[in-house]
C-alpha positions as CSV (number, residue, x, y, z in Angstrom):
1,M,0.2,31.6,25.4
2,P,2.0,28.6,24.1
3,Q,5.8,28.2,24.9
4,L,8.0,29.5,22.2
5,P,10.6,26.9,20.9
6,D,14.2,27.3,21.6
7,D,15.1,25.3,18.5
8,L,13.2,23.9,15.6
9,D,11.8,20.7,17.1
10,A,9.0,18.5,15.7
11,V,6.3,20.5,17.2
12,A,7.9,23.8,15.8
13,V,8.1,22.2,12.4
14,R,4.4,21.3,12.5
15,T,3.3,24.8,13.7
16,W,5.5,26.3,10.8
17,C,3.8,24.1,8.2
18,S,0.4,25.0,9.6
19,L,1.2,28.8,9.7
20,A,2.7,28.7,6.2
21,L,-0.4,27.2,4.8
22,E,-2.5,29.7,6.5
23,A,-0.3,32.5,5.1
24,L,-0.3,31.3,1.5
25,G,-4.0,30.7,1.8
26,R,-4.6,34.4,2.7
27,E,-2.1,35.6,0.0
28,R,-2.7,33.1,-2.7
29,A,-5.0,35.2,-4.9
30,E,-2.6,38.2,-4.5
31,I,0.4,36.1,-5.5
32,D,-1.5,34.6,-8.5
33,A,-2.4,38.2,-9.6
34,I,1.3,39.3,-9.9
35,N,2.4,36.1,-11.6
36,V,4.0,37.3,-14.9
37,Y,7.2,35.3,-15.0
38,P,8.1,32.9,-16.5
39,I,4.5,32.4,-17.7
40,A,1.7,34.8,-16.9
41,D,-0.6,31.9,-16.1
42,G,-1.9,33.3,-12.8
43,D,-1.2,30.2,-10.6
44,T,2.0,30.6,-8.6
45,G,0.2,31.4,-5.3
46,T,-2.1,28.4,-5.9
47,N,0.9,26.1,-6.6
48,L,2.8,27.1,-3.7
49,Y,-0.3,26.8,-1.5
50,L,-0.8,23.1,-2.8
51,T,2.8,22.3,-2.3
52,V,2.8,23.4,1.3
53,E,-0.6,21.6,1.8
54,S,1.2,18.3,0.9
55,A,4.2,19.1,3.1
56,A,1.8,19.8,6.1
57,A,-0.2,16.7,5.4
58,A,2.9,14.6,5.6
59,V,4.0,16.1,8.9
60,E,0.5,15.5,10.3
61,A,0.7,11.9,9.3
62,V,4.0,11.6,11.3
63,F,2.3,12.8,14.3
64,A,-0.8,10.7,13.7
65,A,1.4,7.6,13.5
66,H,3.5,8.4,16.6
67,E,3.1,5.5,18.9
68,T,2.9,6.8,22.5
69,G,1.0,10.0,22.0
70,T,2.7,11.5,25.1
71,T,6.0,12.9,23.4
72,A,6.4,14.3,20.0
73,P,8.1,12.6,17.1
74,A,11.8,13.1,16.4
75,T,12.8,16.3,14.7
76,A,14.4,14.3,11.8
77,D,11.1,12.5,11.1
78,A,9.2,15.7,11.0
79,V,11.6,17.7,8.7
80,R,12.1,14.6,6.4
81,A,8.3,14.1,6.2
82,M,7.8,17.9,5.4
83,A,10.4,17.6,2.6
84,H,9.0,14.4,1.2
85,G,5.4,15.7,1.2
86,A,6.4,18.9,-0.7
87,L,8.4,16.7,-3.2
88,I,5.5,14.5,-4.1
89,G,3.0,17.3,-4.0
90,A,5.0,20.0,-5.7
91,R,3.0,21.9,-8.3
92,G,4.3,24.1,-11.1
93,N,7.6,25.9,-11.3
94,S,7.3,27.7,-8.0
95,G,6.2,24.7,-6.0
96,T,8.9,22.5,-7.4
97,I,11.7,25.1,-6.3
98,L,10.0,25.5,-2.9
99,A,10.1,21.7,-2.6
100,Q,13.9,21.7,-3.2
101,L,14.4,24.6,-0.7
102,L,12.6,22.5,2.0
103,R,14.6,19.4,1.1
104,G,17.7,21.4,1.3
105,M,16.8,22.7,4.9
106,A,15.5,19.3,6.0
107,G,18.9,17.7,5.2
108,V,20.6,20.0,7.8
109,L,17.8,20.4,10.4
110,A,17.5,16.7,10.7
111,D,20.8,16.8,12.7
112,G,19.7,19.8,14.8
113,G,17.3,22.7,15.0
114,D,19.4,25.4,16.8
115,A,20.3,28.8,15.4
116,A,23.7,27.4,13.9
117,H,21.9,24.6,12.1
118,L,19.1,26.9,10.7
119,R,21.9,29.3,9.3
120,H,23.5,26.3,7.5
121,A,20.1,25.1,6.5
122,L,19.2,28.2,4.8
123,T,22.3,28.3,2.9
124,S,21.9,24.6,1.9
125,A,18.5,25.3,0.8
126,A,19.4,28.2,-1.5
127,D,22.3,26.2,-3.0
128,A,20.2,23.1,-3.6
129,A,17.5,25.1,-5.3
130,R,19.9,27.0,-7.6
131,Q,21.7,23.7,-8.6
132,A,18.2,22.1,-9.5
133,V,17.5,24.7,-12.0
134,A,19.0,24.2,-15.4
135,H,19.5,27.9,-16.1
136,P,19.1,30.1,-13.0
137,V,17.7,33.6,-13.4
138,E,18.3,36.5,-11.1
139,G,15.3,38.5,-9.8
140,T,13.4,35.2,-9.0
141,V,12.8,33.1,-5.9
142,L,16.3,31.8,-6.2
143,T,17.8,35.3,-5.6
144,V,15.3,35.9,-2.7
145,A,16.4,32.6,-1.1
146,A,20.2,33.4,-1.4
147,E,19.6,36.9,0.0
148,A,17.6,35.4,3.0
149,A,20.5,32.9,3.6
150,Q,23.2,35.7,3.3
151,A,21.2,37.9,5.8
152,A,21.1,35.1,8.4
153,R,24.8,34.2,8.2
154,G,26.0,37.2,9.9
155,E,23.8,37.1,12.8
156,E,24.5,35.9,16.4
157,P,23.6,32.2,17.2
158,D,20.1,33.0,18.4
159,L,17.2,31.3,16.8
160,R,14.9,34.4,16.8
161,T,17.5,36.6,15.5
162,V,18.5,34.3,12.7
163,V,15.0,33.8,11.6
164,T,14.0,37.5,11.7
165,A,17.2,38.4,9.7
166,A,16.4,35.8,7.0
167,Y,13.0,37.2,6.7
168,E,14.1,40.8,6.5
169,G,16.7,39.8,3.9
170,A,14.1,38.1,1.9
171,R,11.9,41.1,2.0
172,A,14.5,43.4,0.9
173,A,15.6,41.1,-2.0
174,L,12.0,40.8,-3.1
175,A,11.7,44.5,-3.4
176,R,14.7,44.6,-5.6
177,T,13.5,41.9,-8.1
178,P,11.9,44.3,-10.5
179,E,15.2,46.0,-11.0
180,Q,16.9,42.5,-11.9
181,L,14.4,41.1,-14.1
182,A,13.2,43.3,-17.0
183,V,9.7,41.6,-17.3
184,L,9.0,42.4,-13.8
185,G,10.0,45.9,-14.1
186,R,7.8,46.5,-17.1
187,A,4.8,45.0,-15.3
188,G,5.5,46.9,-12.2
189,V,5.5,43.8,-9.9
190,V,7.8,41.8,-7.7
191,D,8.5,38.2,-8.4
192,A,5.6,36.0,-7.4
193,G,7.5,32.9,-6.4
194,G,9.9,35.3,-4.2
195,R,6.8,36.7,-2.5
196,G,5.5,33.2,-1.8
197,L,8.9,32.4,-0.1
198,V,8.6,35.5,2.0
199,A,5.2,34.4,3.3
200,V,6.8,31.0,4.2
201,L,9.6,32.6,6.0
202,G,7.2,35.0,7.8
203,A,5.4,31.9,9.0
204,L,8.7,30.7,10.6
205,V,9.2,34.0,12.2
206,E,5.7,33.7,13.8
207,T,6.6,30.2,14.8
208,V,9.6,31.0,16.8
209,T,8.6,34.7,18.0
210,G,5.0,34.2,18.6
211,Q,4.4,37.3,16.5
212,A,3.4,37.7,12.9
213,P,5.9,39.8,11.1
214,V,5.2,42.8,8.8
215,R,3.8,41.5,5.6
216,G,4.8,42.3,2.0
217,P,8.1,43.3,0.3
218,R,10.3,46.2,1.5
219,T,13.0,48.4,0.3
220,A,16.4,48.7,2.0
221,S,15.2,51.9,3.7
222,G,12.0,50.0,5.1
223,N,9.5,51.6,2.9
224,A,6.8,49.7,1.0
225,A,8.0,48.6,-2.4
226,K,4.9,49.6,-4.2
227,T,1.6,51.2,-3.5
228,P,-1.0,48.3,-3.0
229,V,-3.7,48.2,-5.6
230,T,-7.0,46.4,-5.0
231,V,-7.6,43.6,-7.4
232,D,-10.5,41.2,-6.9
233,G,-11.0,42.3,-3.3
234,G,-7.3,41.8,-2.3
235,S,-4.4,44.0,-1.8
236,V,-1.7,43.3,-4.4
237,V,1.6,44.7,-3.9
238,G,3.2,46.1,-7.1
239,L,0.4,45.4,-9.6
240,P,0.1,48.3,-11.8
241,V,-3.1,50.2,-11.7
242,G,-5.5,48.7,-14.2
243,G,-3.4,45.6,-14.3
244,T,-5.2,42.2,-14.8
245,P,-3.7,38.9,-14.2
246,V,-3.5,36.9,-17.3
247,Q,-5.2,33.5,-16.9
248,G,-5.6,30.5,-18.9
249,V,-4.0,27.1,-18.5
250,T,-5.5,24.1,-20.1
251,E,-4.9,21.0,-18.1
252,G,-4.6,17.5,-19.5
253,G,-3.9,14.3,-17.7
254,L,-1.8,11.1,-18.2
255,P,-1.3,8.3,-15.7
256,A,0.5,9.5,-12.6
257,G,4.2,9.3,-12.4
258,D,7.3,9.7,-10.2
259,L,9.6,12.2,-11.6
260,S,10.0,15.9,-10.6
261,V,11.7,18.8,-12.4
262,E,11.8,22.3,-11.0
263,G,12.9,25.7,-12.1
264,P,12.0,29.1,-13.7
265,P,11.2,28.8,-17.3
266,D,13.9,30.3,-19.7
267,C,11.2,32.3,-21.5
268,P,12.2,35.2,-23.6
269,E,11.8,38.5,-21.7
270,D,10.4,40.3,-24.7
271,G,7.2,38.2,-24.6
272,G,8.0,36.1,-27.6
273,A,6.6,32.6,-28.1
274,G,8.0,29.8,-26.0
275,P,7.3,26.2,-25.7
276,V,3.6,25.2,-25.7
277,F,3.6,22.4,-23.0
278,E,4.5,22.3,-19.2
279,V,5.4,18.6,-18.2
280,I,5.7,17.5,-14.7
281,Y,6.2,14.1,-13.2
282,L,7.6,12.2,-10.4
283,L,10.4,9.7,-11.2
284,E,12.0,6.8,-9.5
285,A,15.5,6.7,-10.9
286,G,19.1,6.5,-10.0
287,D,21.5,9.6,-10.0
288,E,23.3,8.6,-13.2
289,Q,20.0,8.1,-15.1
290,V,18.8,11.6,-13.8
291,A,22.1,13.3,-14.9
292,R,21.4,11.9,-18.4
293,L,17.8,13.0,-18.3
294,R,18.7,16.6,-17.5
295,T,20.9,16.8,-20.5
296,R,18.2,15.4,-22.8
297,L,15.4,17.5,-21.4
298,D,17.5,20.6,-21.5
299,A,17.9,20.1,-25.3
300,L,14.2,19.6,-25.8
301,G,13.0,22.8,-24.0
302,D,13.6,25.2,-21.2
303,S,12.3,26.0,-17.6
304,L,14.0,22.8,-16.5
305,V,14.1,21.9,-12.9
306,V,14.9,18.5,-11.5
307,V,14.6,18.2,-7.7
308,G,14.9,15.3,-5.3
309,G,17.3,12.5,-4.6
310,D,17.6,9.2,-2.9
311,G,15.8,7.5,-5.8
312,L,12.9,9.9,-6.0
313,W,12.7,13.0,-8.2
314,H,10.4,15.7,-9.3
315,V,10.8,16.9,-12.9
316,H,9.4,20.1,-14.4
317,V,10.2,21.3,-18.0
318,H,8.5,23.4,-20.8
319,V,8.8,21.8,-24.2
320,D,7.0,21.7,-27.6
321,D,6.9,17.9,-27.7
322,A,5.3,16.6,-24.5
323,G,5.5,13.0,-25.6
324,A,9.3,13.2,-25.9
325,A,9.7,14.6,-22.4
326,V,7.7,11.7,-21.0
327,E,9.6,9.1,-23.0
328,A,12.7,10.5,-21.6
329,G,11.4,9.9,-18.2
330,V,10.4,6.4,-19.1
331,E,14.0,5.7,-20.4
332,A,15.4,7.1,-17.1
333,G,13.3,5.1,-14.8
334,R,9.7,4.9,-13.6
335,P,7.7,8.1,-14.1
336,Y,4.2,8.7,-12.5
337,R,1.9,11.5,-11.5
338,I,2.4,12.8,-14.9
339,R,0.7,16.3,-15.6
340,I,0.7,18.0,-19.0
341,T,-0.5,21.6,-19.3
342,H,-1.0,23.3,-22.7
343,F,-0.2,27.0,-23.0
344,A,-2.3,28.2,-25.8
345,T,-1.8,31.9,-27.3
346,E,-4.4,34.1,-28.7
347,S,-3.7,37.8,-29.3
348,G,-0.8,37.6,-27.0
349,H,-2.9,36.3,-24.0
350,D,-3.1,32.8,-22.6
351,V,-6.6,31.4,-23.1
352,R,-8.3,28.2,-22.0
353,V,-8.8,25.8,-24.9
354,Q,-11.2,23.0,-24.2
355,A,-14.0,21.1,-25.9
356,E,-17.6,21.5,-24.8
357,P,-17.9,20.0,-21.2
358,A,-19.7,16.8,-20.7
359,Q,-22.9,17.0,-18.6
360,R,-21.8,14.6,-15.9
361,A,-18.7,12.8,-14.7
362,V,-17.4,10.7,-11.8
363,V,-14.2,11.3,-10.1
364,V,-13.0,8.4,-8.0
365,V,-9.9,7.9,-5.7
366,V,-8.5,4.4,-6.0
367,P,-5.8,2.6,-4.0
368,G,-4.0,1.0,-7.0
369,D,-3.4,0.8,-10.7
370,G,-5.7,-2.2,-11.2
371,L,-8.8,-0.5,-9.8
372,A,-7.8,2.8,-11.7
373,G,-8.1,0.7,-14.9
374,L,-11.4,-0.8,-14.0
375,C,-12.9,2.6,-13.1
376,T,-11.5,4.3,-16.1
377,E,-13.1,1.6,-18.3
378,A,-16.4,2.5,-16.5
379,G,-16.0,6.1,-17.6
380,A,-14.6,7.5,-14.4
381,T,-11.8,9.9,-13.9
382,T,-9.4,8.5,-11.4
383,V,-6.8,9.7,-8.7
384,I,-4.5,7.1,-7.5
385,A,-3.9,7.1,-3.7
386,R,-0.5,5.3,-3.4
387,P,0.6,3.8,-0.1
388,G,1.7,6.5,2.2
389,E,0.8,9.3,-0.4
390,P,-2.8,10.3,0.0
391,P,-3.8,12.9,-2.6
392,A,-4.0,16.6,-1.6
393,S,-7.2,18.7,-2.3
394,G,-5.3,20.1,-5.4
395,E,-5.0,16.7,-6.9
396,L,-8.7,16.2,-6.6
397,V,-9.5,19.6,-8.0
398,D,-7.3,18.8,-10.9
399,A,-9.2,15.6,-11.6
400,I,-12.5,17.4,-11.4
401,R,-11.2,19.9,-13.9
402,R,-9.7,17.0,-16.1
403,A,-13.2,15.3,-16.1
404,H,-14.4,18.5,-17.8
405,A,-18.2,18.2,-16.9
406,R,-20.9,20.5,-15.7
407,E,-21.7,18.0,-12.9
408,V,-19.3,15.8,-11.0
409,V,-19.8,13.1,-8.4
410,L,-16.8,12.8,-6.2
411,L,-16.0,9.4,-4.5
412,P,-13.1,9.8,-2.0
413,N,-13.2,6.0,-0.8
414,D,-11.4,6.8,2.3
415,A,-12.7,8.3,5.6
416,A,-9.5,10.1,6.1
417,L,-10.0,12.0,2.8
418,R,-13.3,13.5,3.9
419,H,-12.1,16.9,4.6
420,T,-9.7,16.9,1.7
421,A,-12.5,16.0,-0.6
422,A,-14.9,18.6,0.8
423,A,-12.2,21.3,0.2
424,A,-11.8,20.1,-3.4
425,A,-15.5,20.1,-4.0
426,E,-15.8,23.7,-2.6
427,Q,-13.0,24.9,-4.8
428,A,-14.6,23.3,-7.9
429,R,-17.9,24.8,-7.0
430,T,-16.3,28.3,-7.2
431,E,-15.2,27.6,-10.7
432,G,-18.9,26.9,-11.7
433,V,-19.0,23.1,-11.4
434,R,-21.8,21.4,-9.6
435,V,-20.2,18.9,-7.3
436,A,-21.8,16.1,-5.1
437,L,-19.5,14.5,-2.5
438,V,-20.6,10.9,-1.8
439,P,-18.8,10.1,1.4
440,T,-17.5,6.6,0.4
441,R,-15.1,5.2,3.0
442,A,-13.6,2.4,1.0
443,A,-12.7,1.4,-2.4
444,V,-15.5,-1.3,-2.6
445,Q,-18.1,1.2,-1.7
446,G,-16.8,3.3,-4.6
447,I,-17.2,0.4,-6.9
448,A,-20.8,-0.2,-5.8
449,A,-21.6,3.4,-6.2
450,L,-20.0,3.5,-9.8
451,A,-21.9,0.3,-10.8
452,V,-25.3,2.1,-10.4
453,H,-24.3,5.3,-12.0
454,E,-26.5,6.5,-14.8
455,P,-25.5,9.7,-16.4
456,D,-28.8,10.1,-18.3
457,R,-30.9,10.4,-15.2
458,G,-31.3,13.5,-13.1
459,F,-28.3,14.6,-11.0
460,D,-30.0,14.4,-7.6
461,E,-31.6,11.0,-8.5
462,D,-28.2,9.6,-9.7
463,V,-26.3,10.8,-6.4
464,V,-29.1,9.4,-4.2
465,A,-28.9,6.0,-6.0
466,M,-25.0,6.1,-5.8
467,T,-25.1,7.0,-2.1
468,A,-27.5,4.2,-1.3
469,A,-25.4,1.7,-3.1
470,A,-22.3,2.8,-1.3
471,G,-24.1,2.8,2.1
472,A,-25.4,-0.7,1.6
473,T,-21.9,-2.0,1.1
474,R,-20.1,-3.2,4.3
475,Y,-16.4,-3.2,3.8
476,A,-13.2,-4.8,5.2
477,E,-9.6,-5.1,4.6
478,L,-6.6,-7.2,5.8
479,A,-3.5,-5.4,7.0
480,V,-0.1,-6.5,8.6
481,A,0.5,-5.3,12.1
482,E,3.8,-3.3,12.4
483,R,4.1,-3.5,16.0
484,Q,2.5,-4.9,19.3
485,S,-0.6,-2.9,19.9
486,W,-4.0,-3.0,21.8
487,T,-6.9,-3.5,19.4
488,M,-10.6,-4.0,19.8
489,A,-10.1,-7.7,19.0
490,G,-7.2,-7.9,21.7
491,I,-3.4,-7.6,21.7
492,C,-1.7,-8.0,18.3
493,Q,1.9,-8.6,17.8
494,A,4.2,-7.4,15.0
495,G,3.6,-9.5,11.8
496,D,0.0,-10.5,12.7
497,I,-2.7,-10.3,10.1
498,L,-5.4,-8.1,11.1
499,G,-9.1,-8.2,9.7
500,L,-10.6,-4.7,9.8
501,I,-14.4,-4.5,9.3
502,D,-15.9,-1.1,8.8
503,G,-12.6,0.5,9.9
504,D,-12.2,-1.4,13.3
505,V,-10.0,-4.5,14.1
506,A,-12.4,-7.4,14.3
507,V,-10.0,-10.4,13.6
508,I,-6.4,-11.1,14.6
509,G,-5.0,-14.0,12.6
510,A,-1.6,-15.7,11.8
511,D,-2.1,-15.8,8.0
512,V,-4.0,-14.1,5.2
513,P,-6.2,-17.2,4.0
514,H,-7.5,-18.0,7.5
515,T,-8.1,-14.3,8.5
516,A,-9.8,-13.6,5.1
517,R,-12.2,-16.5,5.7
518,T,-13.1,-15.5,9.3
519,V,-13.6,-11.9,8.1
520,L,-16.0,-13.1,5.4
521,D,-18.0,-15.4,7.8
522,R,-18.5,-12.5,10.3
523,M,-19.6,-10.2,7.5
524,L,-22.0,-12.6,5.8
525,A,-23.5,-13.6,9.1
526,A,-25.6,-10.4,8.8
527,G,-26.7,-11.4,5.2
528,G,-25.6,-10.4,1.9
529,E,-26.0,-11.0,-1.8
530,L,-22.6,-10.1,-3.5
531,V,-19.0,-10.4,-2.2
532,T,-16.4,-8.2,-3.9
533,L,-12.7,-9.2,-3.4
534,V,-9.9,-6.8,-4.5
535,L,-6.5,-8.7,-4.5
536,G,-3.3,-6.9,-3.9
537,E,-0.2,-7.1,-6.1
538,D,1.5,-9.9,-4.4
539,V,-1.6,-12.0,-3.5
540,P,-1.9,-15.1,-5.6
541,D,-5.0,-16.0,-7.7
542,S,-5.4,-19.2,-5.6
543,L,-6.4,-17.2,-2.7
544,A,-9.3,-15.8,-4.8
545,D,-10.2,-19.3,-5.8
546,A,-10.3,-20.6,-2.3
547,L,-12.3,-17.7,-0.9
548,E,-14.9,-18.1,-3.8
549,E,-15.2,-21.8,-2.9
550,H,-15.6,-20.8,0.8
551,V,-18.4,-18.5,0.0
552,R,-20.2,-21.0,-2.2
553,E,-19.9,-23.8,0.4
554,G,-21.3,-21.6,3.2
555,H,-23.7,-19.1,1.4
556,L,-25.4,-20.7,-1.7
557,A,-27.2,-17.5,-2.8
558,V,-24.2,-15.3,-2.6
559,D,-22.2,-14.4,-5.8
560,T,-18.5,-13.3,-5.7
561,V,-16.7,-11.1,-8.0
562,V,-12.8,-10.7,-8.0
563,Y,-10.7,-7.7,-9.3
564,R,-7.0,-7.2,-9.2
565,G,-6.1,-4.0,-7.4
566,G,-2.4,-3.8,-8.3
567,H,0.0,-2.0,-6.0
568,Q,-2.2,-1.1,-2.9
569,R,-1.7,-0.8,0.8
570,A,-3.9,-3.7,1.9
571,P,-3.3,-7.3,0.5
572,L,-7.0,-7.8,0.3
573,L,-10.2,-5.6,0.2
574,I,-13.5,-7.1,0.7
575,G,-17.0,-5.8,0.1
576,V,-20.4,-7.2,1.0
577,E,-23.6,-6.0,-0.6
């Protein structure tokens, strides 16, 4: 049996994230089914799961990058990664608020993970989330978070006691939400976002006690709040007999952005018509610009939530004019990862409104804006993997949906995304889409696969041709060493230029031009007909010219093609076919 933590150190934070993801995975369908406020779109459980998935991935990245491998990372690094991962991966109303709750906790837990700090962290989280919502509503996840913090404040400074008290306080608060919010009472359900928070706190109890707590909401007397009703094979607490979750969100896509808004929508409780678009984006902006943005977006619509800080924000709002909401973000700073969802109404129910799907599409992950433009021109749907921000499976599923095709070829272009892409493909298959995953490990392999894509031929034939083209493309990239390390090519020092061929360090050089020439010579020694160069944002055109000349002089029958990759992790990507 693993040793139980005496405080929330980095290992405990990692365990918490993993258990929270498992808990939300188990309860996702049930939470989706009771999602009636603020929009009955049946996606609260899914949005919470995808938000925690991003947080857990960020924590795993901290452990993977830890230098020695014999000791754990610092607690501060783990909790900050958790908060940042949740912020950039936050989905929907509920996910945005959860991201702010985790951010509020991280700000305190970075200084210590004992019981006293945890009590303070829970209070800080509840306050931060409430402040992020333009018009807080009682009977929502905000109330559940506040009651959890209140229950923990009066306990003795023992970590297990504090965590258990917070969980029990949240359960009791969740059971009371139908009394506080009329729309929940009429539907006979508890708040979906609050139930998700109870699951997350339950995972924290399991982390520090080693035992999974009692699941589900509870009244002050300890009795179950509602009789469970089976819906789609799952037990849904509080769903009325015969109740059916209302589904139907049409998702559109714009270039990704960097602003985030969070909070429950201020929808009329009588079911009256509200704004027709949900707009979400990440935003790079200062505090003053965000303050003005809040005022402007509040005048445009409702359900406004803005979370984040230190120059990076997540924005969520419901509006009638989606363009105006995005324009407000552009005026405030640099928005990206922009997502617009259309709520269509027919006979009082949300319905999916889309054109007839295409027969086939390609979804490709790219490391920069430049390649995104290139792949879009080739007809592909793109997902941008920004430095340090790999896409979660939910983003890939969104892209597959956005492609709106019966058949989809998925190109992850990164070996580290293999499992993420497989999970996205499996999810899309459950939605009736035929998905083939071509295991491309680099962007240049994806370019080669996309070049031979022919949507008019048979699906299997097309996938085989794309897979063959990718497999015939050797790939390399240049990177800058961050510290002294052992590599397959010897010992490198911080600042050295590393040439990686097929994922392994093959060359250690002092500058980019010399290292690039050496890498090219090694790759072409095994033959090749076409060299692909993808230049990073700060790499001058003169380097491409020099490398083209180098290839011409040493390999007369080899052609070279050059692309601008924009803001990407590596200064240079190389492919040889």
